[in-house]
FISE-843002 format. One line per field, with one value per residue (C-alpha): residue number from 1; residue in three letters; x, y, z. Coordinates in Angstrom, 2 decimals, decimal comma. Each point is the difference from the previous one (the first is absolute). Layout:
! residues N
pos [NUM	...] $
code [ALA	...] $
x [X	...] $
y [Y	...] $
z [Z	...] $
***
This chain:
! residues 262
pos [1	2	3	4	5	6	7	8	9	10	11	12	13	14	15	16	17	18	19	20	21	22	23	24	25	26	27	28	29	30	31	32	33	34	35	36	37	38	39	40	41	42	43	44	45	46	47	48	49	50	51	52	53	54	55	56	57	58	59	60	61	62	63	64	65	66	67	68	69	70	71	72	73	74	75	76	77	78	79	80	81	82	83	84	85	86	87	88	89	90	91	92	93	94	95	96	97	98	99	100	101	102	103	104	105	106	107	108	109	110	111	112	113	114	115	116	117	118	119	120	121	122	123	124	125	126	127	128	129	130	131	132	133	134	135	136	137	138	139	140	141	142	143	144	145	146	147	148	149	150	151	152	153	154	155	156	157	158	159	160	161	162	163	164	165	166	167	168	169	170	171	172	173	174	175	176	177	178	179	180	181	182	183	184	185	186	187	188	189	190	191	192	193	194	195	196	197	198	199	200	201	202	203	204	205	206	207	208	209	210	211	212	213	214	215	216	217	218	219	220	221	222	223	224	225	226	227	228	229	230	231	232	233	234	235	236	237	238	239	240	241	242	243	244	245	246	247	248	249	250	251	252	253	254	255	256	257	258	259	260	261	262] $
code [MET	ALA	THR	THR	THR	ASN	TYR	SER	TRP	THR	THR	PRO	ASP	ASP	THR	ASP	LEU	VAL	LYS	ASP	GLY	ALA	ALA	ALA	ILE	ARG	SER	LEU	GLY	SER	ALA	ILE	ASP	SER	THR	VAL	PHE	THR	ASN	ALA	GLY	ASN	ALA	ILE	ASN	LYS	THR	ILE	VAL	ASP	ALA	LYS	GLY	ASP	ILE	ILE	ALA	ALA	THR	ALA	ALA	ASP	THR	VAL	SER	ARG	LEU	ALA	VAL	GLY	ALA	ASP	ASN	THR	VAL	LEU	THR	ALA	ASP	SER	SER	THR	ALA	THR	GLY	LEU	LYS	TRP	ALA	THR	ALA	ALA	SER	GLY	ALA	ASN	TRP	SER	LEU	VAL	ASN	ALA	GLY	GLY	THR	SER	LEU	THR	GLY	ALA	GLN	THR	VAL	THR	VAL	SER	SER	ILE	THR	ASP	ALA	ASP	GLN	LEU	LEU	VAL	TYR	PHE	SER	VAL	ALA	SER	SER	ALA	SER	ALA	SER	SER	PHE	VAL	THR	VAL	ARG	LEU	ASN	THR	ASP	THR	GLY	SER	ASN	TYR	ASN	TYR	THR	GLY	TRP	ARG	GLN	VAL	ALA	ALA	ALA	ASN	TYR	GLN	LEU	GLY	ASN	THR	ALA	VAL	GLU	ASP	ASP	GLN	ALA	ALA	THR	TYR	VAL	GLN	MET	GLY	ALA	GLN	ASN	ASN	SER	ALA	GLY	GLY	PHE	MET	SER	GLY	PHE	LEU	PHE	ILE	SER	GLY	CYS	ASN	SER	ALA	GLY	VAL	LYS	THR	TYR	TRP	GLY	ALA	ALA	GLY	ALA	SER	ALA	ASP	THR	ILE	GLY	GLY	ARG	SER	HIS	ILE	ILE	GLY	GLY	PHE	TYR	ASP	SER	ALA	SER	THR	ILE	SER	SER	ILE	SER	MET	PHE	SER	SER	SER	GLY	ASN	TRP	ASP	ASN	GLY	THR	LEU	TYR	VAL	TYR	LYS	THR	ALA] $
x [32,68	-1,67	-2,21	-2,76	0,78	-2,09	-0,42	2,88	-2,17	2,10	-0,94	1,61	2,85	-0,21	2,33	-1,87	-1,18	-3,86	-0,15	0,73	-2,86	-2,68	2,19	0,87	-3,51	-1,02	2,77	-0,79	-3,86	0,83	2,16	-2,76	-2,54	1,98	0,67	-3,57	-1,21	2,45	-0,70	-3,86	0,44	1,67	-2,14	-2,89	-3,42	-1,98	-3,17	1,54	-1,75	-3,84	-0,68	1,41	2,31	1,02	3,88	2,66	1,76	2,40	-1,10	3,28	3,25	-0,79	-3,80	-2,60	-3,68	-2,89	-0,62	-3,46	-0,35	-0,88	-2,91	0,15	2,49	1,79	3,77	2,41	1,32	2,79	-1,36	2,05	-3,04	-1,70	0,88	1,66	1,42	-2,54	-3,32	-2,27	-0,58	-1,47	2,30	1,51	-1,72	3,07	1,06	-2,58	0,40	-0,87	0,01	2,19	-0,94	-3,94	-1,90	3,62	2,02	-0,48	2,82	-0,42	1,74	3,70	2,79	0,30	-2,90	0,58	-1,87	1,64	-0,18	0,19	0,45	0,66	-0,47	1,27	-1,09	-1,11	-2,28	0,29	-2,57	-0,48	-2,99	-0,09	3,03	1,17	2,40	-0,48	3,02	-0,61	2,29	0,87	1,57	-2,29	2,19	-0,09	2,33	0,26	0,42	0,23	3,49	1,69	3,24	1,40	-1,60	-2,31	0,83	-2,38	-0,47	-3,09	-1,30	-1,73	-2,37	-1,61	-2,84	-0,59	-2,63	-2,06	0,54	2,08	3,09	2,83	3,35	1,24	3,14	1,46	0,55	3,08	0,78	2,43	0,32	-3,06	-1,47	-3,55	-2,00	-1,13	-3,56	0,02	-0,92	-3,40	-0,46	0,72	-3,60	-1,30	-2,69	2,20	0,15	1,64	-1,79	2,32	0,88	3,30	0,07	2,77	1,04	2,18	-1,15	0,33	3,49	3,42	1,37	-0,57	-3,68	-1,00	-2,78	-1,71	-2,78	-1,73	-1,41	-1,59	-0,62	-2,83	0,42	0,89	1,74	2,96	-1,84	-0,68	2,76	0,15	2,61	0,97	2,35	1,92	3,01	0,89	0,68	3,30	-0,54	-0,11	-2,80	-3,46	-2,63	-2,19	-1,05	-0,58	0,21	-1,05	2,29	-0,35	3,19	-1,36	-2,65	-2,65	-2,54	-3,33	-2,19	-0,15	-0,35	2,65	-1,15	2,46	-1,06	1,93	0,03	1,46] $
y [-27,60	3,22	0,22	2,38	2,65	-1,15	-3,79	-0,93	-1,77	-1,29	1,72	-0,28	1,93	2,24	-2,19	-3,44	-1,98	0,22	-3,89	0,55	2,52	-2,29	-1,80	3,16	1,31	-3,29	0,20	3,85	-1,02	-2,86	2,34	2,67	-2,73	-1,21	3,41	0,99	-3,31	0,50	3,52	-0,67	-2,86	2,57	2,75	0,79	-0,16	3,09	-2,12	-0,89	3,47	0,32	3,54	3,48	0,08	-3,77	-0,47	-2,83	-1,51	-2,71	-3,36	-1,46	0,32	0,49	-0,31	2,68	0,35	2,55	1,96	1,41	3,86	0,72	1,91	3,92	1,92	-3,37	-0,29	-2,77	-1,75	-2,83	-3,09	-3,15	-2,36	0,93	-1,76	3,23	1,34	2,98	1,03	3,11	1,28	3,06	2,76	0,61	2,78	0,86	-1,38	-1,67	0,52	-2,89	0,00	-2,38	-0,01	-0,21	2,29	1,69	-1,23	1,59	2,06	-1,07	-1,99	-0,05	2,16	-1,53	-1,06	-2,11	-0,70	-2,93	-2,50	2,74	-1,26	0,99	3,56	2,60	3,05	0,17	2,70	-0,12	2,17	0,51	1,55	1,72	-1,86	0,59	-1,25	-0,25	2,09	3,58	1,39	-3,46	0,06	-1,92	-1,97	-2,65	-3,13	-2,04	-3,68	0,40	1,35	1,79	0,73	3,23	-0,33	2,89	3,50	2,95	3,65	1,76	3,37	0,67	2,68	0,61	2,39	2,19	-0,60	2,47	-2,02	2,71	-1,35	-0,30	-1,25	-2,34	-2,37	-2,16	-3,75	-1,81	-3,48	-2,45	-3,45	0,17	-3,23	1,04	2,38	2,71	1,42	2,42	0,24	0,10	2,96	0,06	-0,24	-3,19	-0,17	0,98	-1,90	-0,04	-1,07	-0,29	-1,93	-1,36	-0,95	-2,54	-1,04	-2,68	-2,33	-3,22	0,75	-0,97	3,62	3,19	0,78	3,67	1,59	3,29	0,72	2,56	0,13	2,33	0,00	1,41	3,18	0,26	2,74	0,21	-0,17	-2,43	-1,56	-0,61	-2,07	-0,67	-2,81	-1,69	-2,16	-3,51	-3,58	-1,30	-3,99	-2,94	-1,65	0,54	1,32	-2,70	1,95	3,47	0,89	2,77	0,84	2,28	1,49	0,06	-1,83	-2,47	1,06	0,78	1,08	0,20	-2,48	-0,76	-0,74	-1,38	0,13	-1,52	0,01	-3,18] $
z [-55,96	1,31	3,11	1,25	2,61	2,89	-0,21	-2,11	-2,52	-2,81	-3,52	-3,47	-0,89	-3,09	-1,83	0,64	-2,98	-0,85	0,45	3,60	0,47	0,94	2,77	1,39	0,14	1,81	2,40	0,69	0,41	2,56	2,08	0,00	0,84	2,93	1,51	-0,32	1,73	2,82	0,78	-0,21	2,44	2,40	-0,42	2,53	-1,61	0,10	0,83	3,55	1,20	0,15	1,28	0,43	2,84	-0,08	0,12	-0,70	2,96	0,25	1,73	-0,33	-2,01	-3,71	0,88	0,03	1,04	0,08	2,95	-0,17	0,62	3,80	1,45	-0,34	2,36	0,91	-0,34	-1,41	2,90	0,29	1,34	-0,07	0,82	-3,39	-3,43	-1,60	3,46	-0,27	0,74	0,26	3,36	1,74	0,42	3,62	1,67	2,26	3,38	2,15	3,89	2,29	3,77	1,25	3,83	-0,53	2,16	1,29	2,95	3,67	1,38	3,44	2,75	-1,57	-0,72	-3,67	-1,87	-3,46	-3,23	-1,56	-2,57	-2,81	-3,42	-3,53	0,93	-2,63	2,03	3,71	1,58	4,11	1,50	3,78	1,85	3,11	1,21	3,63	2,74	3,72	0,14	-0,96	-2,59	-1,33	-3,72	-2,52	-2,39	-2,57	-0,45	-3,39	0,57	3,78	-0,77	2,84	-1,98	-1,02	-3,64	0,00	-1,33	-0,06	0,18	0,86	1,15	3,42	0,94	3,31	0,60	3,04	2,42	-1,78	-3,46	-1,37	-1,87	2,58	-0,53	-2,80	-0,54	-2,57	1,17	-1,74	1,34	-2,03	1,15	2,31	1,32	-0,99	-1,93	2,30	-0,77	2,98	3,36	1,85	2,03	3,67	1,51	1,25	-2,71	-2,90	-3,12	-3,44	-3,47	-3,32	-3,09	-1,66	-3,72	-0,64	-3,70	-1,51	2,97	-2,32	-1,36	1,44	-0,06	2,16	0,63	0,28	2,21	0,73	2,47	2,27	3,55	2,54	3,59	1,92	1,89	3,46	2,32	-2,10	-3,30	-2,74	-2,05	-3,69	-1,77	-3,71	-0,52	-3,04	-0,43	-0,73	1,46	-0,75	-0,28	-2,29	1,36	-1,26	2,37	1,88	3,10	1,35	3,55	2,14	2,82	3,00	1,17	3,57	1,69	-1,55	-2,60	1,76	-3,02	-3,73	-3,13	-2,50	-3,68	-2,70	-3,58	-3,04	-3,75	-1,84] $
***
């Protein structure tokens, strides 16, 4: 017997007797009826959607449902807590910075001041204001996770202004396997101070964390100092604390602020 191309329904051959025609037609009709019925049962009915923008989403294996159109300017977002695993949500507006240490942390009374309990930080912004040590010309440095190992690599540019504030000598700093990030040095007068920032990315990863920053010191008899720094921290640990370390003497002034984005 001959068959159709797509569904292989049985059809009469050209040589079949006329008396077999009715049976052949019934067989073909039954095959068509069964196929159409099965396909109709598997089809998604168009009445499942009700409004412009509605979409069809799965709620389980071989099961679908309507997800109503969202509000204007919302975006489709995965959410395993919903029936369809999807929802309409407000589009993200970019990274939101939050202050880890409310009000800032005072830089006084110790050589190292630490802001700890940092969690879920994708990026960190370390900002220190009017930092000074009881020891003139102390280096202002930052440590991550209170790590004193040789895991910091940085390069930077230093410029010193003469006493009359004209540009003076410059130098390039390059330190590999250092035990801290050096932000610069406060000047050599008793009231000298330094302010600056350090931006750290990849804080929540298990790989290398990159950073860059800048700082400037108040002027004194040898001139003010400016620093620009960049490098990376080679550690598999995520960042959980930020420390300000004075290379000489305890901190006697300043405030440390630590901001993060999740």
